[in-house]
C-alpha positions as CSV (number, residue, x, y, z in Angstrom):
1,M,30.5,7.7,56.8
2,N,27.7,9.5,58.5
3,F,24.6,7.7,57.4
4,N,22.3,10.2,59.1
5,K,23.8,13.0,57.0
6,V,23.5,11.0,53.8
7,N,19.9,10.0,54.5
8,T,19.0,13.6,55.4
9,G,20.6,14.9,52.2
10,A,18.9,12.3,50.1
11,M,15.6,13.1,51.6
12,H,16.1,16.8,51.1
13,Y,17.0,16.1,47.4
14,M,13.9,14.1,46.9
15,K,11.7,16.8,48.5
16,Q,13.3,19.3,46.0
17,V,12.5,17.0,43.0
18,V,8.9,16.5,44.1
19,L,8.4,20.2,44.8
20,S,9.9,21.2,41.4
21,S,7.7,18.6,39.6
22,F,4.6,19.9,41.4
23,L,5.4,23.5,40.5
24,L,6.0,22.6,36.9
25,L,2.7,20.7,36.8
26,L,0.9,23.6,38.4
27,L,2.4,26.2,36.1
28,G,1.5,24.1,33.0
29,S,-2.1,23.8,34.3
30,C,-2.3,27.5,34.9
31,N,-0.9,28.3,31.5
32,N,-3.5,26.0,29.9
33,T,-6.3,27.6,31.8
34,T,-5.2,31.1,30.9
35,S,-5.0,30.1,27.2
36,E,-8.5,28.7,27.2
37,D,-10.1,31.5,29.3
38,N,-8.4,34.4,27.5
39,T,-9.1,33.3,23.9
40,T,-9.5,36.7,22.1
41,A,-12.5,37.2,19.8
42,E,-11.9,38.5,16.3
43,P,-12.2,42.3,16.2
44,A,-15.6,43.5,14.9
45,V,-15.5,44.5,11.2
46,T,-16.3,48.2,10.7
47,T,-17.3,49.9,7.5
48,P,-14.6,52.4,6.3
49,V,-15.6,56.0,6.7
50,I,-15.4,58.1,3.6
51,N,-14.1,61.6,4.6
52,Y,-15.4,64.6,2.6
53,T,-15.1,68.3,2.4
54,V,-17.7,70.9,1.2
55,A,-16.4,72.7,-1.8
56,K,-19.3,75.0,-2.7
57,Y,-22.8,75.9,-1.6
58,F,-25.8,76.6,-3.9
59,V,-29.3,77.9,-3.3
60,H,-32.0,75.2,-3.4
61,D,-35.8,75.8,-3.6
62,T,-37.2,74.9,-0.2
63,S,-40.6,74.0,-1.7
64,L,-39.0,70.9,-3.4
65,F,-39.6,67.6,-1.7
66,T,-36.6,66.0,-3.4
67,E,-36.9,62.4,-4.5
68,G,-34.3,62.2,-7.3
69,L,-31.2,64.2,-8.3
70,L,-28.9,63.7,-11.3
71,F,-26.9,65.4,-14.1
72,H,-27.9,65.0,-17.7
73,N,-26.2,66.9,-20.6
74,G,-24.6,69.3,-18.1
75,Q,-27.9,70.2,-16.4
76,L,-29.0,69.3,-12.9
77,F,-32.4,67.5,-12.9
78,E,-34.5,67.0,-9.9
79,S,-37.7,65.0,-9.3
80,T,-40.0,65.8,-6.4
81,G,-42.9,64.2,-4.4
82,S,-46.0,65.5,-2.9
83,P,-46.9,64.2,0.6
84,E,-50.5,64.8,1.7
85,E,-49.4,66.5,4.9
86,L,-47.5,69.1,2.8
87,P,-50.3,70.4,0.5
88,N,-48.0,72.9,-1.3
89,T,-45.7,70.3,-2.6
90,R,-46.0,68.9,-6.2
91,S,-44.8,65.8,-8.0
92,M,-42.6,67.2,-10.8
93,I,-39.4,66.7,-12.8
94,G,-37.4,69.8,-13.7
95,I,-34.1,71.5,-14.0
96,T,-32.4,73.3,-11.1
97,D,-30.2,76.3,-12.1
98,L,-27.2,76.1,-9.7
99,T,-26.5,79.8,-10.4
100,T,-29.9,81.2,-9.4
101,G,-31.6,78.3,-7.6
102,K,-34.5,78.6,-10.0
103,F,-36.5,75.3,-10.7
104,T,-37.9,75.0,-14.2
105,T,-40.7,72.4,-14.5
106,K,-40.5,69.9,-17.4
107,V,-43.0,67.3,-16.2
108,E,-45.8,67.3,-13.6
109,I,-48.0,64.4,-12.7
110,D,-51.4,64.4,-11.0
111,K,-50.7,64.4,-7.3
112,S,-54.2,63.2,-6.5
113,K,-53.3,59.9,-8.3
114,Y,-49.5,59.6,-8.2
115,F,-46.6,60.4,-5.9
116,G,-43.5,61.1,-8.0
117,E,-40.3,59.4,-7.0
118,G,-36.8,58.8,-8.5
119,I,-35.7,59.4,-12.1
120,V,-33.0,58.4,-14.6
121,F,-32.1,59.0,-18.2
122,L,-31.1,56.0,-20.4
123,N,-31.2,55.4,-24.2
124,G,-32.9,58.7,-25.1
125,K,-35.6,58.2,-22.5
126,L,-36.5,59.6,-19.1
127,F,-37.9,57.2,-16.6
128,Q,-39.9,58.2,-13.5
129,L,-41.0,55.9,-10.7
130,T,-44.2,56.3,-8.7
131,Y,-44.4,55.5,-5.0
132,K,-47.2,53.0,-4.6
133,N,-48.8,52.6,-8.1
134,Q,-46.2,50.1,-9.3
135,L,-45.8,52.2,-12.4
136,C,-42.8,53.7,-14.1
137,F,-43.6,56.5,-16.6
138,I,-41.5,56.9,-19.7
139,Y,-40.8,60.3,-21.5
140,D,-38.8,61.4,-24.5
141,A,-35.5,62.7,-23.1
142,K,-35.6,65.8,-25.4
143,T,-39.3,66.8,-25.5
144,F,-40.4,65.4,-22.1
145,K,-43.5,64.1,-23.7
146,K,-44.8,60.9,-22.2
147,T,-44.3,57.9,-24.5
148,G,-45.3,55.0,-22.4
149,E,-45.2,53.3,-19.0
150,F,-44.5,49.9,-17.5
151,T,-45.3,48.0,-14.3
152,Y,-43.1,46.3,-11.8
153,A,-43.7,43.8,-9.1
154,N,-42.0,45.7,-6.2
155,K,-44.6,47.0,-3.8
156,E,-43.1,50.5,-3.9
157,G,-40.8,52.5,-6.1
158,W,-38.2,54.8,-4.5
159,S,-35.2,55.6,-6.7
160,L,-33.5,55.0,-10.0
161,T,-30.0,55.0,-11.4
162,T,-28.2,53.3,-14.2
163,D,-24.9,51.5,-14.9
164,G,-25.4,52.4,-18.6
165,T,-26.9,49.0,-19.4
166,S,-29.8,48.5,-16.9
167,L,-32.2,50.6,-14.8
168,I,-31.3,50.1,-11.2
169,M,-34.2,50.6,-8.8
170,S,-34.6,50.8,-5.0
171,D,-37.9,50.1,-3.2
172,G,-37.2,50.9,0.4
173,T,-35.8,47.5,1.3
174,N,-32.3,46.2,1.2
175,V,-32.8,45.0,-2.4
176,L,-31.8,46.7,-5.6
177,T,-33.7,45.5,-8.8
178,Y,-32.0,45.6,-12.2
179,I,-34.5,46.2,-14.9
180,D,-34.0,45.5,-18.6
181,P,-34.6,48.9,-20.4
182,V,-36.1,47.2,-23.4
183,K,-38.3,44.4,-22.0
184,Y,-38.9,46.2,-18.7
185,T,-38.5,43.0,-16.7
186,A,-36.3,42.3,-13.7
187,S,-33.0,40.9,-14.9
188,K,-31.1,40.8,-11.5
189,I,-31.8,41.1,-7.8
190,L,-29.0,42.5,-5.7
191,S,-29.2,42.2,-1.9
192,V,-27.3,44.9,-0.1
193,T,-25.5,44.0,3.2
194,E,-23.1,45.7,5.6
195,N,-20.9,43.4,7.5
196,G,-23.2,40.5,6.8
197,Y,-26.5,42.3,7.8
198,P,-29.2,43.6,5.4
199,V,-29.2,47.4,4.8
200,D,-32.8,48.4,4.7
201,K,-34.4,51.7,3.5
202,L,-32.1,52.2,0.5
203,N,-33.4,55.3,-1.1
204,E,-31.9,57.8,-3.6
205,L,-29.2,56.2,-5.8
206,E,-26.3,57.4,-8.0
207,F,-23.8,55.3,-10.0
208,I,-20.3,56.7,-9.7
209,K,-17.3,55.1,-11.2
210,G,-18.5,51.5,-10.9
211,F,-20.1,51.8,-7.5
212,I,-23.7,52.5,-6.4
213,Y,-24.1,55.2,-3.8
214,A,-27.4,55.2,-1.8
215,N,-29.0,57.4,0.7
216,I,-30.4,55.5,3.7
217,W,-33.8,56.9,4.5
218,L,-34.2,58.7,7.8
219,T,-30.5,58.7,8.4
220,D,-27.6,61.0,7.6
221,Y,-25.7,58.3,5.8
222,I,-24.8,57.6,2.2
223,V,-23.4,54.1,1.6
224,K,-21.1,53.0,-1.2
225,I,-22.1,49.6,-2.6
226,D,-20.1,47.2,-4.6
227,P,-22.5,46.0,-7.3
228,A,-20.6,42.8,-7.8
229,T,-21.3,41.6,-4.3
230,G,-23.9,43.9,-2.7
231,N,-21.5,44.7,0.1
232,V,-21.3,48.1,1.6
233,V,-17.6,49.1,1.2
234,G,-17.7,52.7,2.5
235,K,-20.0,55.2,4.2
236,L,-20.3,59.0,4.4
237,D,-21.8,60.6,7.5
238,L,-23.5,63.9,6.4
239,G,-25.0,64.7,9.7
240,S,-23.3,68.1,9.9
241,L,-24.9,69.1,6.6
242,T,-28.3,68.0,7.8
243,N,-27.9,70.1,11.0
244,E,-26.8,73.1,9.0
245,A,-29.8,72.7,6.5
246,K,-32.2,72.5,9.4
247,T,-30.7,75.6,11.1
248,K,-31.2,77.6,7.9
249,N,-34.7,76.1,7.3
250,P,-36.5,74.6,10.3
251,N,-38.8,72.8,7.9
252,A,-36.0,70.9,6.2
253,D,-36.6,67.2,6.1
254,V,-34.2,64.3,5.6
255,L,-31.0,64.0,3.5
256,N,-32.0,62.7,0.0
257,G,-30.3,63.4,-3.3
258,I,-27.0,62.5,-4.9
259,A,-25.9,63.8,-8.3
260,Y,-22.7,63.1,-10.1
261,D,-21.5,65.2,-13.0
262,S,-19.2,62.9,-14.9
263,T,-17.8,65.7,-17.1
264,T,-16.5,67.7,-14.2
265,N,-16.1,64.7,-11.7
266,K,-18.1,66.7,-9.1
267,V,-20.7,65.3,-6.6
268,Y,-23.7,67.2,-5.3
269,V,-26.0,66.4,-2.4
270,T,-29.2,67.9,-0.9
271,G,-32.3,66.9,1.0
272,K,-36.1,67.3,1.0
273,L,-37.0,71.0,1.5
274,W,-33.4,71.9,2.0
275,P,-32.3,75.4,1.4
276,V,-28.9,74.3,0.1
277,I,-27.3,72.0,-2.5
278,Y,-23.7,71.1,-1.4
279,Q,-20.9,70.2,-3.7
280,V,-18.9,67.7,-1.8
281,E,-15.4,66.3,-2.5
282,F,-14.3,62.8,-1.5
283,A,-12.2,60.0,-3.0
284,H,-14.4,58.1,-5.5
């Protein structure tokens, strides 16, 4: 027997075992490092985009600084404000004729004392917010005669809508206040968030098929809010409509105004001093 050959073979075998073990150890170490270093973060949650199309165009009075828009008994009602820097504007409530674009005034408040804001009809009454007076005026829904008023704790009043039970009010923050229409006291506070963050500047409101839709002031967005949670569950980007409105009327201001006609299932949008009211179609 050749002992040198045997010893050499054994040594070679041992080297192979040691080398293999080292490679396995190194490979395992690399795999562990890769696993730890390349841990993937959860993808950012994004709000679903609500696609829409424009079905029709209607003429809108460009002197109207729109604060509220809604349908009642088949008629399109609009409320307006009166900024000091726009002396020709007035704080009114009236009916806009979609056929002619004519605005018929039903209520006008003293612009030297009050700035008219959002409106809503409920239980045979018409309610109108004021901007900084912490007052809501009440009118008879048929005669439009003032029958009363109530105060609220919110620093400002921006818009109103209703779920058929409560008045729902925005005040420029991310909070919606539910108001009892008999006692005129706050019955619920709903904080609105999008992907966990507060959504400020909630403005004009509309209740459509169980959801609250809200303009976000100074933006081109309308958000869809789940009233059970306050979460934003969808978003419309109406930037193209804003651009078109400003092309037609350079004095056109921000998007503001959502009206839902429940009898025809149609939705209408406009803005402050806009020359157009758009009928838009989207899944709702």
